[in-house]
N, C-alpha and C positions, 0 to 999 in steps of 0.2 A: 446719423446720415445728414441731419440738418447742419451740424457743426462742420462736417466735411465740406458741404456745399458753401458754407460761409467762408471757410478757409480758402477754397479754390477761387471764390469770387474776389477775395481780398489779396490774392497772390500778386506780388509786385515788388515792393522795396526789399523784402527778405530774400526773394528769389534773385533779384539783381545783385544783392550783397553776396550771396553764395556764389554766383557766377563770377563776380569780380574778385572775390577773395581767393578762389582756388586757382591762383596763377603760380608764379614761381615759388611762393611760400609752400605750396603743396607739392607741385610737380617735382621741384628740385630739392627744397629743404627737407620736407617730410620724408621723401624717398631716400635722400642722403642720410638722414638721421637713422633710419632703419638699416641702411646699407653699412654704415660705419660703426654704429654703436649698439644696434640690435633693438629688441623690444622695449628695453628700459626707457627709451626716449619717448614712449607714449606718455610718461609722467609730465615732462615739460610741455608737451603739446596740449594735454588736457588742462594743465595749470594756466597756460597762456590764454586758452579759450575762456576759462572761468574768470580769470582776473580782468580780461578786457571786455567781458560781456556788458557791464554797466555802461561803459562809455558809448557803445553802439546802441544799446537799448534807449539811452537818453535822447538820441537823435530821433527815434520813433516817438517817444513819449512827448517831447517838447513840441514837435510839429503837430501831432495829433490833437493835443489839447489847445494849443494857441493858434494853429493855422499858419504859423510863421516858421521860417527856417532857423536852424541853430545859428547860422551866420548872422541873422538879424538879431538873435539873442545876444551874440557877442557885442554887437553895436550898442544894444541896450545896457550892457554892463560898462561900456566906455569905449570910445573910439580907438584907444590904444590896443584893446583886445582884437578889434577887427583888423588893425594894421599888422599885428603879429600874425594873425591867421593868413592875411594876404601875403606876407613874406614867406610863410611855409608853403603856401600854394604856388607862389612864383618859382621857388627853388625846385619843387617836385614836378611842376608842370612840364618843364623843358628837359627833364632827365628821365623820370620814371616811364613816361609814355613812350619816349624814343627807345628806351631799353626793352619795354614790353614788345613793341613791334619788331625790334631786332631779333629777340629770342624767338618770336613766333615765326618770322621769316626763315630763320635758321632751322627751326623744327620742321617747317614745311619742306625745305630742301632735303634735309637728312632723312626724315621719316618716309618720304615718298620717292626717294631716289632720283631727284631731279638734278641733272648735271648741266654744266655749261651756262649757268645763270647766276648772277651775283645776288648776294643777300640783300643789298640795298635796293635792287630792282624789284625783288619780291616784296620787300617792305613797302615800296612805293605803291605796288598793286594793292596791298592790304590797306594802306592809307586811303586810296581812292575808293575801294570797294566798301569799306566800313563807313567812311564819310558819307557815301551815297545812301547807304542803308539808314544811317541816323537822320540825315536831312529829309529824305523822302518819307520814312516811316515814323520818325520821332519816337516818343515814349511808348505809344501803344504798340507799334510794331516791334520795338525792342523787347518789351515785356512778353508779347506773344511768341516771338521767335525763340527767346531764351527758355520758355517753357519746354520747347522741343529740344533745344541744345542741351539744357541741363538734364532733361530726362534721358537723352541718349548717353550723355557723359556718365551719369550716375549708374545707368544700366551696364555700360561697357566696363566701368570700374568695378562694379559689383561682380560681374562675370570674371574679370581679370583676377580679382582678389580671391574668389572662390576657386579658380583654377590653380592659383599659386598654393593655396592652403591644401587643396586636394593632392597636388603633386608632392608636397612636403618640402622642407627646407633643404637647400643645397648642402652637400657635405663640406665640412670645414677643411681648409688646407692643413697639411701636416704641421707646418711651422707657424700657424696662425696664433697671434697673441692679441687679446682684446685691447683696443686702444683706451687710454685714460680719458675720462670725461672732464676731470677737474684740473687738468694742466692748462696752460695758456691757450693752446690751440683748441682744446675742447670747450673752454669757457667762451672763447670768441664765437665758436659755432653755436653754443647755447644762446648767446646774446642775439645772434642773427635769427635763429629759429623762433625765439620768443618775441623778438622785436617785430617780425613780419607774420606772426601767427595770431589770428587768421589774416590780419592785414594791419596797415598803419592806423593809429588812433584817429588821425585827422580825417579819415574816410567816414567818420560818424556824420559829418555834415552832408556827405553824399546821400546817405540814407534819408536824411531830412528833406533834401531837395527832391529825391525820387518820391517821397511820400506826398509832397505838395503836388507833383505832377500826376500822381495816381489819383488824388482826390479831384483834380481838375477833369481828368478823362474818365474817371469811374462813376461820376454823377453824384456820389454822396460820400461823406466821410464816415468810416467805420467807427465803432466805439473803441476806446483805448484798449479794452480787453481783447477785442478782435484784431486790432492792429498789432498788438504785442504777440498774440498767438501766431500771426502770419510771420512776423520777424523771427520768433523763436524757432519755427519750423525750418526757416532758411539757415539760421545760425547753427542748429543741430546738424543739418545736412553738411554744412561747412566743416564742422568738427569730425563728422564721420568720414568724409572724404579724405581728410588729413590722415586719419588712422588707416584708411585703405592704402594710401600711398606708402605709409610707413611699413605696413605688412608686406607690400610688394618689394620694397627695398630690403627689408630684413630677410625675407625667405629666399630671395634670388641672388643677393650679393654679400650678405654678412658672412664673414669668415672665409671668404675666397681669396683674400689678399689682392683683390682687384684695385688697381690705381684709378681713382675716380677723377675725372676732369673737373676743373673749377669753372669751366664755361658751360652755361646752361644747356645750349643746343647739343654739344658733344656728350654731356652727361646723360641727357634724355635719350640720345641715340645708343649709348652704352646700355642703359636700362632696357630698352626695347630689344636689343640684340641678345643680351643675356637672358631676358625673359623668354624669348622664342627658342633659345638653345635649351633652356630648362623645360619648357612646356612642349614646344613643337612649332614649326614655322606656320602652321595653320592658324595659330592664335595671334599672329602678328597684327592683324587688322584691329583687334580689340584694344590692345595697348596703344597702337598708333593713333586710332581715333580718340582714345582717352586723352593722350598727351596733346594732340593738336586742338581738340575741342576745348580743353582746359585753357590754353593760351589765347585762342581766338575769342572766346567769350569774355576773357579778362580784358583784352584789348578793346572790345566793343563797349563794355560797361564803363571801363576807366575813361575812355575817350568821351563818352556821353557825360559822365559825372564831372570831369574836369572842366568841360565846356560850361556846364550849368553853374558850377561853383565860381568860375572866373566871371561869368556874367552877373551873378548875384553880388559878388564883391564889388564889381565896377558900379553896379546900380546903387549900392548902399554908400559907396565912397563919393559918388557924384549925385546927390539927391536932387539937385536943381536941373539936371539934364533929363532927357527922356529915359525912362526905366528900360534896362536891357533885358526885356522879357519876351519880346516878340519872336515870331517864327524866323524872320529875317536875321535878327540878332543871333539866334541860336545857330542858324546855318552858317553865318559868318564866323561864329566862335569855333564851330567844328572844323571849318576849312582853315582858319588861321592856326589852330592847334596842329592840324595835319601838316601844313606847310612848314611851320617852324620846327616841329619835331623831326620831320624828314630831313630838313637842313642840318639840324643838330646831329642826327644819325649819320648823314653823309660826311659832315665835316669832322666830327669827333668820334667816329665809329671805333677807331683804334684805341681811343682814350675813354670809351664809354664807361669802363669800370671805375675810373676816377670820378666821373660826373655822378654816377650812381652812388659811389661811396660818400660823396658830399651830401647828396640828398638823404642817404641813409643816416649819416651822422646827425643832420638837423632833425630828421624825423624821430630818431631815438631820444635825442636830448630834450626835445620839446614835447614828447608824448605825455609826460606827467602834467605839463602845463595845459595842454589841450584837454586832457581828462578832467582837470580841475575846472576849466572853463565850462565844460559840459555839466559838471555837478552844480556849479553856481547858477547856470541857466535853469535847471530843473528844480532847484530849491528856492528860486526867486519868487517874487510876487507875480511874475508872469503866469504862474500856475496856481490854481486853488490848492489848498493843503490836501484835499482828498485825492488829487491826481499827482502829487509829488511822490517820489520813491519812498518806500518804507525804511524804517531804521536799519533793517538787515541789509538791504541793498546799499544804503548809504555807508554802512560800515565796510561792506565789501569794496565799495569805491575808494574809501580812504586807504584800506589795505592795498588795493591795486595801485594807487598813486605812490604809496611808499615803496612797493615792490618795483614799479617801473623807474622810480627815482634812483633806487640803489643800482639797478641795472644800467641806467643812463650815466650815473656817476662813475661806475666801474669802466664802462665803455669809453668815456672821456679820458679816464686815466690811462687806459691801454693805448688809445690812439694818440694822445698828446704827449705822454711821457714814456 
């Protein structure tokens, strides 16, 4: 009982990570993996979560021991590392966030049958609403509200998955032929699935900054063991939710020869309609809430994290100026991000796929580099030997860097040649 109380008290960074990670990687990619390729895709989902675990764990470890962010650790290794991370952040800031809000707006319109209103107008409403929540409530409200959102999401998804399993798998079409996984199309999908499962590696610094904010608002810093326990619970939830979405896709779509849309909003709408056809219209509310809560919580956490990361980078790159850590700086960061990303969405909405493809390319290619930077941070003199990762975790990290490097190299070859 005392361990449970400690875990609930320390809930924060791991919870926010789970909320942020279960976006399009889960709602779209996990569901599509089950829908197109069946249960076998649980293997790459589990492998991706295992291989990427050290990189995110290091964000918690470094900050808990040193009291500093991973980003400050990059600066300690050399200013070139910080500039590299600033470049990654710059590219993803003005693409990924706009794409997330666009998908969420489209889902809101499709799932709840709202007609006569544009996607960009709904996105604007979301930008305003979420910005107000973040500015007024800041970290404490974000953490508290997400406890309810993630609880509702997990419960709705658990019910949805149980209903799907109870009903049984849809019958296969007479002319169904299982698609190949290891042709060019299948490998490209595998790269996307693994690249974004559970999320991009550079989000490890988001965990680091959430930890710092948690320690400021929580009154005391937990032990390393307690901090890792809280993160592990959030990470496990993230992996379980990915498997839930996979099961939903597998049991409601696999073998039906349904042509799946490449657009996230239309695909989610297809899943919801096929699910209700399979189970019954009364179950619509469960999958609709699951889908929208997934994307809404991702928008909220990603918006908060990118604002914090941007301010931290600016503060470290301009040490002689006033540090960008005040409440007004945070509010300004949230508003600037909302304004710029809305303008990107409005101006490049038709070409959003190309912008996201650019961000995806950079994120994939540099993922092994960011992973290596995190490893160097936690094995440096910044941490006492007793708090550095053990040999087993270090070997898993080297294996993961090699794994991601091979995927990044093959992805470059497919895209460029």
